[in-house]
N, C-alpha and C positions, 0 to 999 in steps of 0.2 A: 504493500500500500504506499502510496506517495504521501509525504508529509508536506505541511505548509512551507517549511523551510526549503524542501526540495523544489517545490513549485515556484517559490520566489527566486530561486537560483536558476530556473529554467529560462533560457532565452526564447524558447518557443512560446512560453506562457505570455511573455511581454509582447512578442510579435502578434499573438492572437488578440491581445487587448487593443493594440493599435488598429489591426484589421477590422475588429468589431466596431471600433469607433468610426472609422471611415465608412464602413458599411452602413451604420446607422445614419450618418450625415447624408450619404447618397440616397438612401431609402426615403428619408424625410424630404429631401429636395425633390425627388421624383414625385412623391405624393402631393406635396404643396404645389408643384407646377404642372401636375397632371401629365407627367412624362412617362414614356416607356423607355426600355433600354436603348433603343435606336436613337430616340430623341436626345437622351442623356449623352450618348456617345457624340452626337453632332454638336451638342452644346459645349461639351468639354474639349472637343477637338481630338478625340481619341477613337480607336476602333471599337466596334461592337464587342470584339473579343476581350479588349481591355476592360470594358464595363462588366462583362460576364465574370472575368477573373476578380474584379473588384467586389462584385456582389456575392461571389461564392467564397471569398476569403482566401482564394488560391492565387496569391500574388506576392511578390517580394520586390517592389520597385524602390528606386532611390528615394532618399529623403527629400530631394528637390522636387521629384514628381509627386510625392505625397503632399507636400506643401502646396504645390501648384493646384492639385485637385481640390484640396480643402478650401483654398481661397476662391476658386471658381464656384464651389458649392455654397459660398457665403459664410464659411467658418474660418476662424483664425486658429492656427495650430498653437497648442499650449503644452509645451514639453516641460516637465519638471523632473529633475534628477534628484533622487533621495537615496540615502544609504539603505541597503537591503535589510539592515537590521531594524530600521524604523518603519513602523506600520501605522497608517492612519485608518480610519473607519472604512473608507472606500476600498482600500487594499484588502482589509480583512474580509469585507463582504465579497469582493471579487474572488479571492482565494477560496472562501467557503463554497461559493457557487461552483467553481472549477473543481474542487475536491469532491463535491457531491456528484458532479457530472462524471468524473473519472471512476467513482465507485459504482456507478450504475451499469 
């Protein structure tokens, strides 16, 4: 069984958190603007394949591309770097959700 400490040390966990955040931003944007994937691709100036990857969480693009997409979606990126040993309530909640998912 994976522990909270193991999860916090996992780069995959943190990548998933960023992917989930950009997915949520893109989904909200599409819903608010009544867009489908093709329309979103045209708006962002990317391929439909890129949007599919973005919405499936199956991507690993550069930091500059992530920032470019977030700004086009109307969101400012907000990166905070904290020591792995310090946990806030949001991190605890995310870890607990991820640990529950992994146990299922």
